[in-house]
Backbone as ProteinMPNN parsed JSONL, in Angstrom:
{"seq_chain_A": "MEKNGLSESVAIPEGIEVHVDNNTIKVKGKTEITKLFNTAQIKIKKDNNKLTFFVEGVSRKSKSILNTSLALFKNMIEGSNETYIYKLKVCSGHFPMNVVIDKNKVVIKNFLGEKLPRVAKILENVLVKVAGDIITIESNDKERAGQVSANIETATKIPNKDRRVFQDGIFLVEKAGELIK", "coords_chain_A": {"N_chain_A": [[16.724, -72.259, 57.808], [13.689, -71.889, 59.712], [12.855, -74.484, 62.245], [10.375, -77.633, 62.032], [8.669, -77.885, 60.201], [8.329, -77.987, 56.193], [10.521, -77.509, 53.431], [11.791, -76.9, 50.744], [14.154, -76.872, 47.907], [15.171, -75.255, 45.106], [17.266, -75.553, 41.932], [18.441, -72.342, 40.465], [18.575, -71.587, 37.112], [21.482, -71.484, 34.718], [22.25, -67.912, 33.399], [19.126, -67.063, 33.876], [18.281, -64.47, 36.304], [17.377, -64.355, 39.388], [15.137, -62.239, 41.445], [14.158, -61.689, 45.326], [12.114, -60.223, 47.204], [10.934, -59.591, 50.186], [8.016, -61.403, 49.747], [8.266, -61.461, 47.229], [9.014, -62.347, 44.237], [11.148, -62.178, 41.469], [11.827, -63.066, 38.001], [13.864, -63.16, 35.543], [14.956, -63.623, 32.182], [15.147, -63.502, 29.061], [12.522, -62.206, 28.889], [11.02, -60.144, 31.602], [9.373, -61.485, 34.721], [7.054, -61.11, 37.101], [5.82, -62.14, 40.201], [4.236, -61.932, 42.945], [3.94, -64.251, 46.061], [1.445, -64.272, 47.609], [0.905, -65.928, 50.496], [0.809, -66.238, 53.8], [2.188, -68.028, 55.06], [4.374, -69.309, 53.824], [7.85, -69.098, 53.412], [10.325, -67.361, 51.886], [13.862, -67.753, 50.715], [16.78, -66.564, 49.086], [19.781, -68.588, 48.18], [22.645, -67.871, 46.757], [22.693, -70.117, 44.134], [20.54, -71.157, 44.362], [16.926, -71.303, 45.417], [15.045, -71.048, 48.077], [12.152, -72.505, 49.305], [10.17, -72.276, 52.414], [7.736, -74.001, 54.22], [5.694, -73.531, 57.415], [4.943, -76.25, 59.569], [3.694, -79.651, 59.342], [1.398, -80.669, 57.497], [-0.993, -81.988, 55.709], [-1.997, -79.41, 54.012], [0.072, -77.622, 54.42], [1.869, -79.156, 52.874], [0.894, -78.551, 50.242], [0.524, -75.806, 49.694], [3.35, -75.912, 49.11], [4.274, -76.916, 47.153], [2.734, -75.962, 45.057], [3.727, -73.545, 45.109], [6.356, -74.008, 44.324], [5.654, -75.391, 41.798], [4.516, -73.304, 40.734], [7.073, -71.16, 40.55], [8.756, -72.971, 39.284], [7.403, -72.706, 36.49], [7.796, -69.714, 36.355], [10.289, -69.712, 35.287], [10.359, -71.322, 33.317], [9.102, -69.811, 31.606], [10.408, -66.967, 30.994], [11.997, -67.544, 29.413], [10.56, -68.427, 27.312], [7.597, -68.66, 25.45], [4.29, -68.988, 26.646], [1.703, -70.574, 24.352], [-1.862, -70.53, 23.849], [-4.496, -71.959, 21.997], [-7.71, -71.35, 20.982], [-10.879, -72.413, 19.814], [-13.639, -71.185, 17.864], [-16.806, -71.954, 17.961], [-19.748, -72.341, 16.152], [-22.609, -73.438, 15.349], [-25.657, -72.444, 15.322], [-26.053, -69.758, 15.51], [-24.161, -67.238, 13.337], [-20.989, -66.428, 14.506], [-19.201, -63.335, 15.66], [-15.638, -62.112, 16.829], [-14.394, -60.324, 17.855], [-10.942, -57.771, 18.628], [-10.915, -55.289, 21.69], [-9.206, -53.357, 22.371], [-8.417, -53.917, 25.752], [-10.34, -55.904, 25.894], [-12.151, -59.117, 24.606], [-14.909, -58.971, 22.632], [-17.619, -60.904, 22.022], [-20.036, -60.962, 19.341], [-23.025, -61.489, 18.435], [-24.111, -64.334, 19.678], [-25.674, -67.099, 19.568], [-27.714, -65.621, 19.117], [-28.187, -63.216, 20.362], [-28.648, -59.969, 21.318], [-27.264, -58.082, 23.247], [-23.307, -57.938, 23.402], [-21.371, -59.977, 24.433], [-18.383, -60.114, 26.821], [-14.811, -60.586, 27.126], [-11.986, -60.687, 29.713], [-8.819, -58.964, 28.656], [-6.29, -59.544, 30.29], [-3.019, -57.795, 31.202], [-0.051, -57.9, 29.511], [-0.789, -59.659, 28.26], [-1.077, -61.202, 24.895], [-3.523, -61.362, 22.45], [-4.707, -62.928, 18.983], [-6.761, -62.927, 16.76], [-7.838, -65.095, 14.107], [-9.662, -66.234, 11.641], [-11.431, -68.678, 12.394], [-9.888, -69.298, 15.212], [-8.597, -68.712, 17.941], [-5.837, -66.903, 19.193], [-3.861, -67.055, 22.112], [-0.816, -65.471, 23.599], [1.406, -65.917, 25.731], [4.188, -65.009, 28.589], [3.818, -65.634, 30.958], [2.207, -68.222, 32.499], [0.311, -68.347, 33.744], [-0.776, -65.977, 33.794], [-1.921, -66.587, 30.694], [-3.431, -68.606, 30.596], [-5.988, -67.665, 32.368], [-6.649, -65.885, 30.741], [-7.169, -67.102, 28.535], [-9.512, -69.05, 29.858], [-11.498, -66.962, 30.975], [-12.56, -66.42, 28.418], [-13.342, -68.942, 27.321], [-15.426, -68.98, 29.951], [-17.117, -66.776, 28.938], [-18.984, -67.918, 26.808], [-20.161, -69.654, 28.019], [-23.113, -71.543, 28.204], [-25.767, -71.223, 30.318], [-28.08, -73.873, 31.567], [-28.663, -75.394, 29.156], [-28.66, -77.826, 27.194], [-25.651, -79.577, 26.215], [-25.1, -81.192, 24.21], [-26.722, -80.631, 22.692], [-26.727, -77.921, 21.765], [-24.28, -76.998, 21.196], [-22.509, -74.643, 20.504], [-19.932, -72.152, 21.098], [-17.113, -71.015, 22.693], [-14.071, -72.947, 22.777], [-11.399, -74.601, 23.943], [-8.561, -75.64, 22.428], [-5.987, -76.211, 22.32], [-3.417, -76.483, 24.767], [-0.607, -75.016, 25.877], [1.737, -76.117, 24.304], [0.27, -78.964, 23.891], [-2.05, -80.895, 22.396], [-5.715, -80.531, 23.297], [-8.058, -83.163, 23.976]], "CA_chain_A": [[15.618, -71.387, 58.132], [13.184, -72.754, 60.954], [12.659, -76.247, 62.331], [8.891, -78.14, 61.779], [8.025, -78.024, 58.896], [8.804, -78.223, 55.022], [11.081, -77.389, 52.829], [12.599, -77.441, 48.932], [15.171, -76.084, 47.242], [14.979, -74.961, 43.633], [17.904, -74.649, 41.681], [17.907, -71.515, 39.274], [19.735, -71.86, 35.76], [22.222, -70.099, 34.239], [20.984, -67.449, 32.661], [18.213, -66.343, 34.612], [18.652, -64.016, 37.277], [16.122, -64.16, 40.297], [15.485, -61.493, 42.627], [13.472, -61.715, 45.732], [11.859, -59.327, 47.867], [9.683, -60.216, 50.848], [7.374, -62.688, 49.083], [7.768, -61.43, 45.525], [9.95, -63.179, 42.738], [11.272, -61.434, 39.7], [12.58, -63.768, 37.232], [14.265, -62.263, 34.702], [15.594, -64.194, 31.419], [14.505, -63.129, 27.707], [11.862, -61.362, 29.517], [10.88, -60.593, 33.272], [8.488, -61.875, 35.269], [7.239, -60.715, 38.429], [4.732, -62.601, 41.227], [3.496, -62.209, 44.298], [3.474, -64.715, 46.638], [1.148, -63.635, 48.971], [0.266, -66.9, 51.284], [1.406, -65.489, 54.933], [2.696, -69.266, 55.701], [5.547, -69.515, 52.771], [8.866, -67.987, 53.365], [11.606, -67.427, 50.621], [15.35, -67.357, 50.582], [17.672, -66.972, 48.171], [21.129, -68.271, 48.682], [23.813, -68.077, 45.885], [22.384, -70.305, 42.713], [19.224, -71.9, 44.825], [16.175, -70.775, 45.974], [14.715, -72.246, 49.235], [10.474, -72.376, 50.051], [9.554, -73.158, 53.734], [6.095, -73.932, 55.038], [5.664, -74.197, 58.698], [3.934, -77.328, 59.75], [3.779, -80.847, 58.14], [0.592, -80.936, 57.197], [-1.525, -81.807, 53.829], [-2.193, -78.511, 53.155], [1.15, -77.069, 53.953], [2.086, -79.837, 51.844], [-0.174, -78.548, 48.716], [0.93, -74.526, 49.585], [4.563, -75.748, 49.241], [4.331, -78.007, 46.107], [1.953, -74.961, 44.367], [4.702, -72.427, 45.047], [7.485, -74.347, 43.63], [5.216, -75.436, 40.344], [4.635, -71.131, 40.111], [8.42, -70.691, 40.32], [9.389, -73.35, 37.728], [6.601, -71.96, 35.505], [8.321, -68.545, 36.016], [11.513, -69.849, 34.641], [10.356, -71.68, 32.07], [8.232, -68.331, 30.673], [11.273, -66.267, 31.283], [12.622, -67.778, 28.109], [9.582, -69.061, 26.237], [6.321, -68.24, 25.191], [3.139, -69.798, 26.381], [0.647, -70.666, 23.626], [-3.139, -71.525, 24.106], [-5.179, -72.198, 20.945], [-9.32, -71.722, 21.338], [-11.488, -72.831, 18.659], [-14.861, -70.463, 17.804], [-18.163, -73.367, 17.228], [-21.004, -71.608, 15.849], [-23.592, -73.954, 14.939], [-26.7, -71.774, 15.289], [-25.921, -68.088, 14.774], [-22.406, -66.85, 13.411], [-20.619, -65.537, 15.435], [-18.097, -62.653, 15.267], [-15.156, -62.365, 17.843], [-13.831, -59.073, 18.223], [-10.57, -57.228, 20.026], [-10.861, -54.275, 21.418], [-8.269, -52.599, 24.099], [-7.957, -55.251, 27.158], [-11.119, -57.079, 26.067], [-12.607, -59.851, 23.928], [-15.674, -59.208, 22.049], [-18.109, -61.714, 21.437], [-20.771, -60.606, 18.732], [-24.123, -62.539, 17.756], [-23.616, -65.461, 20.544], [-26.575, -67.335, 20.219], [-28.339, -64.81, 17.957], [-28.415, -62.231, 21.663], [-28.491, -58.632, 20.781], [-25.522, -58.223, 24.157], [-22.379, -58.83, 22.949], [-20.512, -61.061, 25.47], [-17.276, -59.635, 26.682], [-14.326, -61.243, 28.61], [-11.048, -59.36, 29.978], [-7.711, -59.589, 28.631], [-4.852, -59.462, 31.193], [-1.891, -57.281, 30.518], [1.334, -59.015, 29.422], [-1.056, -61.119, 27.199], [-1.246, -60.774, 23.693], [-4.82, -62.302, 21.705], [-5.054, -62.806, 18.213], [-7.952, -63.571, 16.259], [-7.595, -65.431, 12.908], [-11.036, -66.772, 11.364], [-12.24, -69.289, 13.91], [-9.247, -69.818, 15.487], [-8.06, -67.261, 18.399], [-4.498, -67.351, 19.808], [-3.146, -66.425, 23.178], [0.282, -65.432, 24.265], [2.416, -64.903, 27.243], [5.362, -65.441, 29.209], [3.748, -65.651, 32.466], [1.378, -69.595, 32.182], [-1.343, -68.187, 34.734], [-2.06, -64.998, 32.936], [-2.863, -67.142, 29.21], [-4.701, -69.373, 31.289], [-7.252, -66.878, 32.997], [-7.343, -65.141, 29.977], [-8.508, -68.17, 28.352], [-10.501, -69.749, 31.115], [-12.011, -65.739, 30.665], [-12.792, -66.233, 27.178], [-14.082, -69.688, 27.645], [-16.72, -68.953, 30.646], [-18.027, -65.588, 28.571], [-19.581, -68.417, 26.019], [-20.999, -70.841, 28.396], [-24.789, -71.529, 28.167], [-26.754, -71.591, 31.45], [-29.789, -74.347, 31.237], [-28.88, -75.739, 27.666], [-28.259, -79.492, 26.898], [-24.875, -79.055, 25.689], [-24.899, -81.95, 23.337], [-27.588, -80.234, 21.126], [-26.27, -76.49, 21.813], [-22.376, -76.934, 20.667], [-22.264, -73.383, 20.451], [-19.014, -71.697, 22.185], [-15.306, -70.84, 22.24], [-13.183, -74.455, 23.116], [-9.677, -74.652, 23.908], [-8.087, -76.857, 21.664], [-4.793, -76.809, 22.641], [-2.636, -75.815, 25.557], [0.909, -74.664, 25.798], [2.236, -77.039, 23.301], [-0.615, -79.893, 23.969], [-3.505, -80.911, 22.366], [-7.118, -81.131, 24.287], [-8.481, -84.453, 23.732]], "C_chain_A": [[15.091, -72.316, 59.103], [13.068, -74.207, 61.015], [10.797, -76.337, 62.2], [8.473, -77.821, 61.174], [9.028, -78.038, 56.998], [9.61, -77.596, 54.175], [11.717, -77.836, 51.681], [13.234, -76.468, 48.611], [15.078, -76.305, 45.568], [16.084, -74.486, 42.992], [17.477, -73.61, 39.99], [18.937, -71.846, 38.417], [20.341, -70.677, 35.315], [21.764, -69.37, 33.113], [19.906, -66.719, 33.191], [18.754, -65.893, 35.868], [17.089, -63.837, 38.014], [16.363, -63.062, 41.882], [14.182, -61.675, 43.868], [13.304, -60.982, 47.129], [10.511, -59.625, 48.89], [8.974, -61.477, 50.3], [7.193, -62.465, 47.695], [9.171, -61.427, 44.996], [9.665, -62.352, 41.954], [12.459, -62.311, 39.472], [12.627, -62.961, 36.07], [15.472, -63.284, 33.409], [15.581, -63.274, 30.309], [13.652, -62.001, 28.22], [11.483, -61.806, 30.897], [9.031, -60.394, 33.533], [8.129, -61.393, 36.769], [5.694, -61.596, 39.234], [4.978, -62.592, 42.76], [3.186, -63.288, 45.59], [2.781, -65.06, 48.053], [0.439, -64.349, 50.312], [1.366, -66.532, 52.248], [2.395, -67.222, 55.72], [3.91, -69.895, 55.042], [6.483, -68.363, 52.898], [10.087, -68.646, 52.465], [12.594, -66.924, 50.934], [16.481, -67.767, 49.503], [18.899, -67.386, 48.666], [22.083, -69.103, 47.424], [23.128, -68.619, 44.761], [21.107, -71.499, 42.972], [18.539, -70.984, 45.424], [15.447, -71.658, 47.055], [13.15, -71.466, 49.512], [10.639, -73.147, 51.102], [8.576, -72.968, 53.774], [6.112, -74.288, 56.732], [4.705, -75.455, 58.617], [3.938, -78.327, 58.967], [2.612, -81.173, 57.968], [-0.438, -81.067, 55.927], [-1.545, -80.461, 53.421], [-1.199, -77.277, 53.244], [1.675, -77.476, 53.304], [2.301, -79.499, 50.04], [0.582, -76.929, 48.605], [2.517, -75.075, 48.813], [4.627, -76.12, 47.832], [3.389, -77.076, 45.024], [2.706, -73.831, 43.893], [5.441, -72.702, 44.247], [6.94, -74.672, 42.1], [5.179, -74.085, 39.471], [5.82, -71.198, 39.52], [9.21, -71.203, 38.974], [8.485, -73.168, 36.299], [7.15, -70.534, 35.078], [9.616, -68.525, 35.005], [11.673, -70.213, 33.547], [9.895, -70.553, 31.276], [9.321, -67.709, 30.666], [11.759, -66.418, 29.773], [11.807, -67.824, 27.461], [8.315, -68.433, 26.154], [4.538, -69.328, 25.189], [2.128, -69.672, 25.076], [-0.162, -71.338, 23.641], [-3.965, -71.085, 22.756], [-7.154, -72.137, 21.65], [-10.059, -71.746, 20.081], [-13.273, -71.769, 18.844], [-15.909, -71.406, 16.855], [-19.295, -72.413, 17.453], [-21.739, -72.446, 15.011], [-25.059, -73.185, 14.695], [-26.582, -70.302, 14.365], [-24.335, -67.959, 14.238], [-22.375, -65.87, 13.926], [-19.583, -64.559, 15.295], [-17.456, -62.288, 16.925], [-14.01, -60.947, 17.411], [-12.447, -58.442, 18.936], [-10.633, -56.349, 20.265], [-10.667, -53.566, 23.123], [-7.558, -54.037, 24.557], [-9.721, -56.031, 27.066], [-11.091, -57.909, 24.694], [-13.933, -59.718, 23.651], [-16.594, -59.976, 21.58], [-19.685, -61.476, 20.714], [-21.944, -61.448, 17.913], [-24.138, -63.746, 18.574], [-24.907, -65.997, 20.418], [-27.587, -66.259, 19.794], [-28.717, -63.296, 19.563], [-27.915, -60.955, 21.129], [-27.059, -57.986, 21.759], [-24.552, -58.531, 23.605], [-21.885, -59.53, 24.496], [-18.976, -60.336, 25.958], [-16.182, -60.519, 27.883], [-12.522, -60.387, 28.558], [-9.556, -60.012, 29.593], [-6.515, -59.112, 29.632], [-3.984, -58.83, 30.478], [-0.802, -57.648, 30.547], [0.482, -59.896, 28.26], [-1.442, -60.517, 25.845], [-2.606, -62.169, 22.531], [-5.024, -61.886, 20.676], [-6.319, -63.629, 17.414], [-7.952, -63.826, 14.602], [-8.715, -66.209, 12.532], [-11.756, -67.462, 12.301], [-11.38, -69.629, 15.232], [-8.408, -68.336, 16.735], [-6.483, -67.743, 19.442], [-4.245, -66.79, 20.998], [-2.17, -66.711, 23.697], [0.744, -64.898, 25.168], [3.154, -65.712, 27.667], [4.886, -65.856, 30.144], [1.968, -66.806, 32.016], [0.353, -69.004, 33.05], [-1.888, -67.254, 34.079], [-2.639, -65.506, 31.639], [-3.757, -68.057, 29.912], [-5.597, -68.798, 31.484], [-7.71, -66.637, 31.661], [-8.22, -66.154, 29.092], [-9.859, -68.682, 28.691], [-11.912, -68.333, 30.383], [-12.717, -65.975, 29.592], [-13.702, -67.53, 26.778], [-15.682, -69.456, 28.353], [-17.663, -67.934, 29.727], [-18.9, -66.296, 27.715], [-20.042, -69.476, 26.552], [-22.437, -70.609, 28.492], [-25.481, -72.105, 29.195], [-27.964, -72.666, 31.007], [-29.917, -74.79, 30.088], [-28.302, -77.202, 27.955], [-27.245, -79.149, 25.835], [-24.331, -80.155, 24.262], [-25.837, -81.36, 22.243], [-27.12, -78.335, 20.992], [-24.477, -76.57, 22.051], [-21.819, -75.729, 20.733], [-21.074, -73.006, 21.311], [-17.723, -71.675, 21.713], [-14.235, -71.965, 22.807], [-12.312, -73.874, 22.968], [-9.158, -76.134, 23.529], [-6.563, -77.235, 21.714], [-4.174, -75.357, 23.469], [-1.21, -75.487, 26.16], [1.914, -75.708, 25.47], [1.531, -78.561, 23.125], [-1.68, -79.677, 23.445], [-4.573, -81.254, 23.205], [-7.196, -82.208, 23.821], [-10.244, -84.278, 24.025]], "O_chain_A": [[15.696, -73.342, 59.415], [13.159, -74.984, 60.065], [10.066, -75.348, 62.259], [7.476, -77.184, 61.515], [10.251, -78.097, 56.88], [9.091, -76.48, 54.199], [12.158, -78.98, 51.569], [12.988, -75.307, 48.939], [14.94, -77.38, 44.985], [16.315, -73.284, 43.12], [16.775, -73.846, 39.007], [20.017, -72.306, 38.789], [20.051, -69.483, 35.388], [21.135, -69.804, 32.148], [19.857, -65.546, 32.821], [19.525, -66.592, 36.526], [16.048, -63.402, 37.523], [17.16, -63.047, 42.82], [13.081, -61.816, 43.337], [14.133, -61.08, 48.033], [9.363, -59.833, 48.495], [9.505, -62.571, 50.494], [6.322, -62.992, 47.003], [10.139, -60.715, 45.263], [8.594, -61.83, 41.644], [13.507, -62.445, 40.104], [11.724, -62.24, 35.645], [16.62, -63.575, 33.742], [16.026, -62.155, 30.563], [14.037, -60.853, 27.998], [11.485, -62.932, 31.394], [8.082, -59.771, 33.057], [9.056, -61.331, 37.577], [4.605, -61.538, 38.662], [5.79, -63.183, 43.472], [2.097, -63.113, 46.136], [3.143, -65.677, 49.054], [-0.335, -63.749, 51.058], [2.546, -66.462, 51.905], [3.072, -67.253, 56.748], [4.456, -70.871, 55.557], [6.262, -67.174, 52.669], [10.572, -69.772, 52.355], [12.604, -65.79, 51.412], [16.913, -68.876, 49.187], [19.327, -66.709, 49.601], [22.224, -70.304, 47.192], [22.751, -67.688, 44.05], [20.765, -72.394, 42.199], [19.058, -69.992, 45.934], [15.294, -72.867, 46.886], [12.969, -70.287, 49.817], [11.066, -74.301, 51.083], [8.147, -71.863, 53.441], [6.579, -75.354, 57.134], [3.856, -75.613, 57.74], [4.182, -78.083, 57.785], [2.498, -82.339, 58.346], [-0.576, -80.079, 55.207], [-1.041, -80.286, 52.312], [-1.318, -76.246, 52.583], [2.336, -76.67, 52.648], [3.085, -79.814, 49.145], [1.199, -76.703, 47.565], [2.76, -74.446, 47.783], [5.285, -75.265, 47.24], [3.337, -77.64, 43.931], [2.584, -73.243, 42.819], [5.531, -71.947, 43.279], [7.651, -74.291, 41.169], [5.517, -73.788, 38.325], [5.934, -71.28, 38.297], [9.854, -70.616, 38.104], [8.924, -73.488, 35.195], [7.089, -70.112, 33.923], [9.905, -67.648, 34.191], [12.564, -69.879, 32.765], [10.419, -70.416, 30.171], [9.536, -68.012, 29.492], [11.878, -65.434, 29.042], [12.06, -67.084, 26.511], [8.08, -67.561, 26.99], [3.942, -69.981, 24.332], [1.771, -68.523, 24.817], [0.009, -72.552, 23.531], [-4.058, -69.885, 22.496], [-7.613, -72.802, 22.579], [-9.698, -70.913, 19.25], [-13.896, -71.759, 19.906], [-15.922, -71.58, 15.636], [-19.684, -71.873, 18.489], [-21.559, -72.241, 13.81], [-25.571, -73.499, 13.62], [-26.852, -69.939, 13.22], [-23.43, -68.596, 14.778], [-23.074, -64.86, 14.003], [-18.741, -65.065, 14.553], [-18.151, -62.182, 17.935], [-13.006, -60.937, 16.698], [-12.639, -58.51, 20.15], [-10.462, -55.685, 19.242], [-11.276, -53.374, 24.176], [-6.718, -54.812, 24.101], [-10.218, -56.601, 28.038], [-10.308, -57.622, 23.789], [-14.557, -60.405, 24.461], [-16.578, -59.87, 20.354], [-20.622, -61.78, 21.452], [-21.696, -61.989, 16.836], [-24.221, -64.617, 17.708], [-25.647, -65.423, 21.217], [-28.507, -66.254, 20.613], [-29.666, -62.531, 19.39], [-26.838, -60.894, 20.536], [-26.05, -57.528, 21.222], [-24.677, -59.64, 23.086], [-22.424, -59.229, 25.56], [-18.413, -59.967, 24.927], [-16.48, -60.942, 29.0], [-12.044, -59.729, 27.634], [-9.132, -61.102, 29.976], [-5.943, -58.055, 29.365], [-3.926, -59.041, 29.267], [-0.325, -57.811, 31.67], [1.041, -60.683, 27.496], [-2.056, -59.455, 25.746], [-2.456, -63.324, 22.133], [-5.463, -60.738, 20.614], [-6.634, -64.807, 17.582], [-8.054, -62.854, 13.854], [-8.795, -67.157, 13.313], [-12.632, -66.925, 12.978], [-11.93, -70.138, 16.209], [-7.847, -67.311, 16.349], [-6.295, -68.72, 20.166], [-4.5, -65.59, 20.891], [-2.056, -67.79, 24.278], [0.646, -63.719, 25.505], [3.098, -66.915, 27.408], [5.567, -66.807, 30.527], [0.958, -66.367, 31.466], [-0.74, -69.508, 32.795], [-3.061, -67.281, 33.706], [-3.733, -65.048, 31.307], [-4.942, -68.089, 29.583], [-6.517, -69.208, 30.777], [-8.827, -66.989, 31.282], [-9.439, -66.146, 28.922], [-10.915, -68.726, 28.058], [-12.861, -68.578, 29.639], [-13.885, -65.661, 29.821], [-14.674, -67.361, 26.04], [-16.758, -69.616, 27.775], [-18.873, -68.163, 29.709], [-19.903, -65.606, 27.53], [-20.398, -70.378, 25.794], [-22.89, -69.52, 28.846], [-25.827, -73.286, 29.151], [-28.757, -72.306, 30.136], [-31.056, -74.774, 29.621], [-27.577, -77.513, 28.9], [-27.574, -78.601, 24.783], [-23.389, -79.905, 23.51], [-25.687, -81.613, 21.048], [-27.331, -77.719, 19.947], [-23.766, -76.202, 22.986], [-20.624, -75.662, 21.017], [-21.116, -73.556, 22.411], [-17.277, -72.145, 20.666], [-13.383, -71.377, 23.473], [-12.12, -72.91, 22.228], [-9.273, -77.245, 24.047], [-6.044, -78.263, 21.279], [-4.23, -74.145, 23.261], [-1.002, -76.049, 27.235], [2.784, -76.095, 26.25], [2.067, -79.353, 22.35], [-2.372, -78.685, 23.675], [-4.442, -82.272, 23.885], [-6.273, -82.448, 23.043], [-10.99, -85.249, 23.902]]}, "name": "protein", "num_of_chains": 1, "seq": "MEKNGLSESVAIPEGIEVHVDNNTIKVKGKTEITKLFNTAQIKIKKDNNKLTFFVEGVSRKSKSILNTSLALFKNMIEGSNETYIYKLKVCSGHFPMNVVIDKNKVVIKNFLGEKLPRVAKILENVLVKVAGDIITIESNDKERAGQVSANIETATKIPNKDRRVFQDGIFLVEKAGELIK"}
C-alpha cells in the first residue's frame, strides 16, 4: 500500500470466503453478505488470509473512517454465520394499536387514535415477525436489522408531547443478544 496513511489488517477466519472488487466486499459463510464501502478515502486489499484497509492521512477523520470500516467488516464476518435478532415491544396505553406486516412494510394502525396508519419500511433480506406485542427482526446483516428497527421506532415517535405522559409507541427492548436498559 502507500505511505502517509493508516492501515489495519484483519485475519479472515477459516470457512469464510471473502471477495474484493474495487471497494465492494462479498463475505460468504453460511450466507452471503455484500457491502459497498463507498468512501473514496479507503482502499481495500486482500492478501491470502488477510484483508487490509488503508486510509490516506493521519487525521482524526481518517482514523474514524478506518475504524468504522473495520467494524463493518467484522460485523459482516460475524453475520455470515449468525443471525442478528432485535426485539421491539408495542406499548399502547391510550388506544389499542394494531401492527401488521404488509409485503415490505410494517403498518401501524390506530396509533393514538389516528385515522391514517403509520408505515415503516422493511429493507430486503430482513425478516420481521409480529407475535402479540413483540416484534422480532432477524437478519444476517447487522446494519439492515438495526435500520429496520430504527424505522419502526421512528414511525411511532410523538412530536410535541411529553414522553412521561404519552408512553405509547414501539420501543427496542433487546438488541442482537443484549437487553436494553
